[in-house]
C-alpha positions as CSV (number, residue, x, y, z in Angstrom):
1,X,0.0,0.0,0.0
2,X,1.5,3.3,-1.0
3,X,0.5,6.4,0.8
4,X,0.1,10.2,0.3
5,X,1.8,13.0,2.1
6,X,0.1,16.1,3.5
7,X,1.2,19.7,3.7
8,X,2.2,21.1,7.1
9,X,-0.8,23.0,8.7
10,X,-0.8,25.4,11.6
11,X,-1.4,23.5,14.9
12,X,-4.3,25.7,15.9
13,X,-6.1,25.1,12.6
14,X,-5.5,21.4,13.1
15,X,-7.1,21.4,16.5
16,X,-10.1,23.2,15.2
17,X,-10.4,20.8,12.3
18,X,-10.2,17.9,14.6
19,X,-13.0,19.2,16.8
20,X,-15.1,20.0,13.7
21,X,-14.8,16.5,12.4
22,X,-15.7,15.2,15.9
23,X,-18.9,17.3,15.7
24,X,-19.7,16.2,12.2
25,X,-19.5,12.5,13.1
26,X,-21.6,13.2,16.2
27,X,-24.3,14.8,14.1
28,X,-24.3,11.8,11.7
29,X,-24.9,9.4,14.6
30,X,-27.5,11.7,16.3
31,X,-29.7,12.1,13.2
32,X,-29.5,8.4,12.3
33,X,-30.5,7.4,15.9
34,X,-33.4,9.9,15.9
35,X,-34.9,8.2,12.8
36,X,-34.4,4.7,14.4
37,X,-36.2,5.5,17.6
38,X,-39.1,6.9,15.7
39,X,-39.6,3.9,13.4
40,X,-42.7,2.6,15.3
41,X,-44.4,6.0,15.2
42,X,-43.7,6.3,11.4
43,X,-45.1,2.8,10.8
44,X,-48.2,3.7,12.8
45,X,-48.6,7.0,10.9
46,X,-48.2,5.4,7.4
47,X,-50.2,2.3,8.3
48,X,-47.7,-0.1,6.6
49,X,-47.4,-3.7,7.6
50,X,-44.3,-5.2,9.2
51,X,-43.5,-7.0,5.9
52,X,-43.9,-3.8,3.9
53,X,-41.8,-1.8,6.4
54,X,-39.0,-4.5,6.1
55,X,-38.9,-4.0,2.4
56,X,-39.0,-0.2,2.6
57,X,-36.1,-0.2,5.0
58,X,-34.0,-1.8,2.3
59,X,-34.4,1.5,0.4
60,X,-32.2,3.2,3.1
61,X,-29.4,0.9,2.2
62,X,-29.9,1.3,-1.6
63,X,-30.0,5.1,-1.2
64,X,-26.9,5.1,1.0
65,X,-24.9,3.0,-1.4
66,X,-25.9,5.3,-4.3
67,X,-24.9,8.4,-2.2
68,X,-21.5,6.9,-1.4
69,X,-20.7,6.3,-5.0
70,X,-21.5,9.9,-5.9
71,X,-20.0,11.5,-2.9
72,X,-16.5,10.0,-3.4
73,X,-15.8,11.3,-6.9
74,X,-17.5,14.6,-6.0
75,X,-15.1,15.0,-3.0
76,X,-12.2,14.5,-5.4
77,X,-13.5,17.3,-7.6
78,X,-14.7,19.9,-5.2
79,X,-13.0,18.9,-1.9
80,X,-14.0,17.0,1.2
81,X,-15.1,20.1,3.1
82,X,-17.6,21.2,0.5
83,X,-18.9,17.7,0.0
84,X,-19.2,17.2,3.8
85,X,-21.2,20.5,4.0
86,X,-23.5,19.3,1.2
87,X,-24.0,15.9,2.7
88,X,-24.7,17.3,6.2
89,X,-27.2,19.8,4.8
90,X,-29.0,17.2,2.8
91,X,-29.2,14.9,5.8
92,X,-30.6,17.6,8.1
93,X,-33.3,18.2,5.4
94,X,-34.2,14.7,4.6
95,X,-34.3,13.4,8.2
96,X,-37.7,15.2,8.3
97,X,-39.2,13.4,5.4
98,X,-40.1,10.0,7.1
99,X,-42.1,12.0,9.7
100,X,-44.1,13.6,6.9
101,X,-44.8,10.4,4.9
102,X,-48.5,9.2,4.9
103,X,-48.4,6.0,2.9
104,X,-46.0,3.3,1.6
105,X,-45.0,5.2,-1.5
106,X,-44.1,8.5,0.2
107,X,-42.3,6.6,3.0
108,X,-40.3,4.7,0.4
109,X,-39.2,7.9,-1.3
110,X,-38.4,9.5,2.1
111,X,-36.2,6.5,3.1
112,X,-34.3,6.4,-0.2
113,X,-33.3,10.1,-0.1
114,X,-32.6,9.9,3.6
115,X,-30.3,6.9,3.0
116,X,-28.7,8.8,0.0
117,X,-27.8,11.7,2.3
118,X,-26.6,9.5,5.0
119,X,-24.3,7.6,2.6
120,X,-23.0,10.8,1.0
121,X,-22.1,12.3,4.4
122,X,-20.5,9.0,5.5
123,X,-18.0,9.0,2.7
124,X,-17.4,12.8,2.8
125,X,-16.8,13.1,6.5
126,X,-14.5,10.0,6.5
127,X,-12.5,11.5,3.6
128,X,-12.2,14.8,5.6
129,X,-11.2,12.8,8.6
130,X,-8.4,11.2,6.6
131,X,-7.1,14.6,5.5
132,X,-7.1,15.8,9.2
133,X,-5.4,12.6,10.4
134,X,-2.8,12.8,7.7
135,X,-2.0,16.4,8.7
136,X,-1.7,15.3,12.4
137,X,0.7,12.6,11.4
138,X,-0.6,10.2,14.0
139,X,-3.7,8.0,14.3
140,X,-6.9,9.7,15.3
141,X,-9.5,8.0,13.0
142,X,-11.0,5.6,15.6
143,X,-11.9,8.4,17.9
144,X,-14.0,10.0,15.2
145,X,-15.9,6.8,14.8
146,X,-16.4,6.7,18.6
147,X,-18.1,10.1,18.4
148,X,-20.5,8.7,15.8
149,X,-21.4,5.9,18.3
150,X,-21.7,8.5,21.1
151,X,-23.9,10.7,18.9
152,X,-26.1,7.7,18.2
153,X,-26.5,6.9,21.9
154,X,-27.3,10.5,22.7
155,X,-29.9,10.5,19.9
156,X,-31.5,7.4,21.2
157,X,-31.8,8.7,24.7
158,X,-33.0,12.1,23.6
159,X,-35.5,10.7,21.2
160,X,-36.8,8.3,23.8
161,X,-37.2,11.2,26.2
162,X,-39.1,13.4,23.7
163,X,-41.4,10.5,22.8
164,X,-42.2,10.0,26.4
165,X,-42.9,13.7,26.7
166,X,-45.5,13.4,24.0
167,X,-43.8,15.1,21.1
168,X,-45.0,14.1,17.6
169,X,-42.6,12.3,15.3
170,X,-42.5,15.3,12.9
171,X,-41.6,17.6,15.8
172,X,-38.9,15.3,17.1
173,X,-37.3,15.0,13.7
174,X,-37.5,18.7,13.0
175,X,-35.9,19.5,16.4
176,X,-33.1,17.0,15.6
177,X,-32.6,18.6,12.2
178,X,-32.3,22.1,13.7
179,X,-29.8,20.8,16.2
180,X,-27.8,19.3,13.4
181,X,-27.9,22.6,11.5
182,X,-26.6,24.5,14.5
183,X,-23.8,22.1,15.2
184,X,-22.7,21.9,11.5
185,X,-22.8,25.7,11.2
186,X,-20.2,25.8,14.0
187,X,-18.2,22.9,12.5
188,X,-17.9,23.7,8.8
189,X,-15.6,26.7,9.1
190,X,-13.1,24.6,11.0
191,X,-12.9,21.8,8.4
192,X,-9.8,21.8,6.2
193,X,-10.4,23.3,2.7
194,X,-9.4,21.8,-0.6
195,X,-6.1,23.8,-0.6
196,X,-4.9,21.7,2.4
197,X,-5.6,18.4,0.6
198,X,-2.7,16.9,-1.2
199,X,-2.9,16.3,-4.9
200,X,-2.0,12.8,-6.1
201,X,0.7,12.4,-8.7
202,X,0.1,8.8,-9.5
203,X,-0.8,8.3,-13.2
204,X,-3.9,6.3,-12.2
205,X,-5.0,9.1,-9.9
206,X,-4.5,11.7,-12.6
207,X,-6.6,9.6,-15.0
208,X,-9.4,9.4,-12.5
209,X,-9.4,13.2,-12.0
210,X,-9.6,13.8,-15.7
211,X,-12.4,11.3,-16.3
212,X,-10.2,8.7,-18.0
213,X,-11.5,5.2,-17.0
214,X,-9.1,3.4,-14.7
215,X,-9.4,0.0,-13.1
216,X,-10.0,-0.6,-9.4
217,X,-6.6,-1.2,-7.7
218,X,-6.1,-4.6,-6.2
219,X,-5.5,-3.0,-2.8
220,X,-8.9,-1.4,-2.9
221,X,-10.5,-4.7,-3.5
222,X,-8.6,-6.3,-0.6
223,X,-9.5,-3.4,1.8
224,X,-13.1,-3.5,0.6
225,X,-13.3,-7.2,1.0
226,X,-12.0,-6.9,4.6
227,X,-14.5,-4.1,5.3
228,X,-17.3,-6.3,3.9
229,X,-16.4,-9.2,6.2
230,X,-16.0,-7.2,9.4
231,X,-19.0,-5.0,8.9
232,X,-21.0,-8.1,8.1
233,X,-20.1,-9.4,11.6
234,X,-21.1,-6.0,13.0
235,X,-24.5,-6.1,11.2
236,X,-25.1,-9.6,12.6
237,X,-24.5,-8.3,16.2
238,X,-26.8,-5.3,15.6
239,X,-29.7,-7.4,14.4
240,X,-29.4,-10.9,15.9
241,X,-27.7,-10.6,19.3
242,X,-30.9,-10.1,21.2
243,X,-32.8,-12.8,19.3
244,X,-29.9,-15.2,19.8
245,X,-30.1,-14.8,23.6
246,X,-33.9,-15.3,23.5
247,X,-33.8,-18.3,21.2
248,X,-30.8,-20.1,22.5
249,X,-31.0,-19.3,26.2
250,X,-34.8,-18.7,26.6
251,X,-34.3,-15.3,28.2
252,X,-37.0,-12.6,28.0
253,X,-36.7,-9.7,25.6
254,X,-35.8,-7.2,28.4
255,X,-32.7,-9.4,29.3
256,X,-31.9,-10.2,25.7
257,X,-31.4,-6.6,24.9
258,X,-28.3,-6.6,27.1
259,X,-26.5,-8.6,24.3
260,X,-26.6,-5.6,21.9
261,X,-25.9,-3.3,24.8
262,X,-22.7,-5.2,25.7
263,X,-21.6,-5.1,22.1
264,X,-22.3,-1.4,21.6
265,X,-20.6,-0.3,24.8
266,X,-17.3,-2.2,24.1
267,X,-17.4,-1.1,20.5
268,X,-17.5,2.6,21.6
269,X,-15.0,2.2,24.4
270,X,-12.6,0.3,22.1
271,X,-12.7,3.1,19.5
272,X,-11.8,5.6,22.1
273,X,-8.5,3.8,22.9
274,X,-7.6,2.2,19.5
275,X,-5.7,5.2,18.2
276,X,-3.1,4.9,20.9
277,X,-2.8,1.2,20.2
278,X,-2.3,1.9,16.5
279,X,0.6,4.2,17.4
280,X,2.3,1.3,19.3
281,X,1.6,-1.7,17.1
282,X,0.4,-0.3,13.7
283,X,-2.9,-0.9,11.8
284,X,-2.1,-4.3,10.4
285,X,-1.8,-5.8,14.0
286,X,-5.0,-3.9,15.1
287,X,-7.0,-5.4,12.2
288,X,-5.4,-8.9,12.4
289,X,-5.7,-9.4,16.2
290,X,-8.9,-7.4,16.4
291,X,-10.5,-9.8,13.9
292,X,-9.1,-12.8,15.9
293,X,-10.5,-11.3,19.1
294,X,-13.9,-10.9,17.4
295,X,-13.8,-14.5,16.3
296,X,-13.1,-15.6,19.9
297,X,-16.1,-13.6,21.0
298,X,-18.4,-15.4,18.5
299,X,-16.9,-18.8,19.8
300,X,-18.1,-17.8,23.3
301,X,-21.5,-16.8,22.0
302,X,-22.2,-20.0,20.0
303,X,-20.7,-22.4,22.6
304,X,-22.1,-20.9,25.8
305,X,-25.3,-22.0,27.6
306,X,-24.8,-19.4,30.3
307,X,-26.2,-15.9,30.0
308,X,-23.2,-14.0,31.4
309,X,-20.7,-15.9,29.3
310,X,-22.9,-15.2,26.2
311,X,-23.0,-11.5,27.1
312,X,-19.2,-11.6,27.5
313,X,-19.0,-13.1,24.1
314,X,-20.9,-10.2,22.5
315,X,-18.8,-7.7,24.4
316,X,-15.6,-9.4,23.2
317,X,-16.9,-9.2,19.6
318,X,-17.5,-5.5,20.0
319,X,-14.1,-4.9,21.4
320,X,-12.4,-6.9,18.6
321,X,-14.3,-5.1,15.8
322,X,-14.1,-1.7,17.3
323,X,-10.8,-0.5,15.8
324,X,-10.6,-2.5,12.6
325,X,-12.9,-0.7,10.2
326,X,-11.5,2.8,10.9
327,X,-8.1,1.5,9.9
328,X,-9.4,0.2,6.6
329,X,-11.0,3.6,5.9
330,X,-7.7,5.4,6.7
331,X,-5.8,3.0,4.5
332,X,-8.2,3.6,1.6
333,X,-7.9,7.3,1.9
334,X,-4.1,7.2,1.9
335,X,-3.6,5.1,-1.2
336,X,-1.6,6.6,-4.0
337,X,-3.5,4.4,-6.5
338,X,-6.6,6.0,-7.7
339,X,-8.0,9.0,-5.8
340,X,-9.0,9.4,-2.2
341,X,-12.7,10.0,-2.7
342,X,-13.2,7.2,-5.2
343,X,-11.2,4.7,-3.2
344,X,-13.1,5.6,0.0
345,X,-16.5,5.4,-1.7
346,X,-15.6,1.8,-2.9
347,X,-14.3,0.6,0.4
348,X,-17.0,2.2,2.5
349,X,-19.6,1.0,0.0
350,X,-18.4,-2.6,0.2
351,X,-18.4,-2.4,3.9
352,X,-21.9,-1.1,4.0
353,X,-23.0,-3.9,1.7
354,X,-21.6,-6.3,4.3
355,X,-23.5,-4.5,7.1
356,X,-26.7,-5.1,5.1
357,X,-25.9,-8.6,3.9
358,X,-24.9,-10.0,7.3
359,X,-28.3,-10.1,8.9
360,X,-29.9,-11.5,5.8
361,X,-27.3,-14.2,5.4
362,X,-27.5,-15.3,9.0
363,X,-31.3,-15.3,8.7
364,X,-31.2,-17.5,5.6
365,X,-28.8,-20.0,7.2
366,X,-30.8,-20.1,10.4
367,X,-34.0,-20.9,8.4
368,X,-32.4,-24.3,7.5
369,X,-30.3,-24.9,10.7
370,X,-30.4,-22.8,13.8
371,X,-29.4,-19.3,14.7
372,X,-26.4,-20.6,16.7
373,X,-25.2,-22.6,13.7
374,X,-25.7,-19.6,11.4
375,X,-23.4,-17.4,13.6
376,X,-20.6,-19.7,12.6
377,X,-20.6,-17.8,9.2
378,X,-19.5,-14.4,10.7
379,X,-17.0,-16.3,12.9
380,X,-15.5,-17.7,9.7
381,X,-15.5,-14.3,8.1
382,X,-13.6,-12.8,11.0
383,X,-10.9,-15.5,10.5
384,X,-10.7,-14.7,6.8
385,X,-10.2,-11.0,7.8
386,X,-7.2,-12.1,9.9
387,X,-5.6,-13.3,6.7
388,X,-6.5,-10.2,4.7
389,X,-5.1,-7.7,7.3
390,X,-1.8,-7.6,5.5
391,X,-3.4,-5.5,2.8
392,X,-2.9,-2.5,5.1
393,X,0.9,-3.0,5.1
394,X,2.7,-0.1,3.2
395,X,4.9,-0.7,0.2
396,X,6.2,2.9,0.1
397,X,9.9,3.5,0.8
398,X,8.8,6.4,3.1
399,X,6.8,4.8,5.9
400,X,6.6,8.1,7.7
401,X,4.4,9.4,4.9
402,X,1.4,8.3,6.8
403,X,0.7,7.9,10.5
404,X,-1.7,5.1,10.1
405,X,0.9,2.8,8.7
406,X,3.8,3.8,10.9
407,X,3.2,3.6,14.7
408,X,6.4,5.6,15.4
409,X,5.5,8.6,13.2
410,X,5.7,12.0,14.8
411,X,3.3,14.9,14.4
412,X,4.0,17.5,11.7
413,X,7.0,19.7,12.5
414,X,6.2,22.3,15.1
415,X,2.8,20.8,15.8
416,X,2.3,20.0,19.5
417,X,-1.2,18.7,18.9
418,X,-3.1,16.5,21.3
């Protein structure tokens, strides 16, 4: 993997940029959670059945994937700050639409455009995060992803409180959108502009910028495949952890919910400390051993007949997966092959497909066997990711060109950033 260099940027501007990216990730998590907690109210308002709602929810994924593929090339052309602003503005607007839907057709349209905005912002803010991290010359990507999780938790709690207070779904979504606008108005000026993004000199990258068709680099395929496998396991934990505890252990739903809670808490905490671990051991080790730890967690889940050991298994899975995906996004954004935005749109997009495919795959296997047997699939995929982790290893002769591939890299000269 060859990597890109970044110009030296004033330390004060870097700190502001880092805080601004934190805020952007937090807004993304907050708005997504506000939609999730209002799904029951939206279903009641539109009168759609569970089966219809399940199909309509797929439109969020379809829209997100489309948004990712457009946002990446757009970021290469107009810069990651402008694209992040556009994605955030569109998300603040479209989060209101599900609350205004009145039937299946209008809800389907609302979910597709909301998903499109979410996917567009996802790629754009991760691309901006790579620019900021590269300028810092040390790993900070995982902390950004932790803020997305924290924003999601805050949105879930706030949304639940507003629902309990009797607010309507449209009022809740409007309030969340306005909060997003306020935060982004404060964050956008601090994001790094296009002038601070390095310009690739690789012929393939130049071809991409001028519109000449170029193939997908092999490293992008490997990073994308690894993201697909690990985010598939994450999707399985999101959708099946509670049901696995209910079905396998016979616990009530109130207890079974602790499975996802254990996973989500360790996922967030792990992301808060991963950057320091990357500085010591490098991203290859984080992805390799993180995937192995995740596989061990699934062994506990599938082998245990005791609730607390099962909860420990879901917690171990969250800890193992917590730092891996951010390293893949950093690697994609620092490749010299192709361009940053396009590479990230492909890797993030493949990862998102895994997030969607995982629950469906496990459900299909469980239909013919059992849920516990079906969970052997993500376990196997975590082990495959162990073998693919080497795709993050640099091939450049200058390993200090990127902090995410050199744990000993120092901050930019004269930059006492923390």
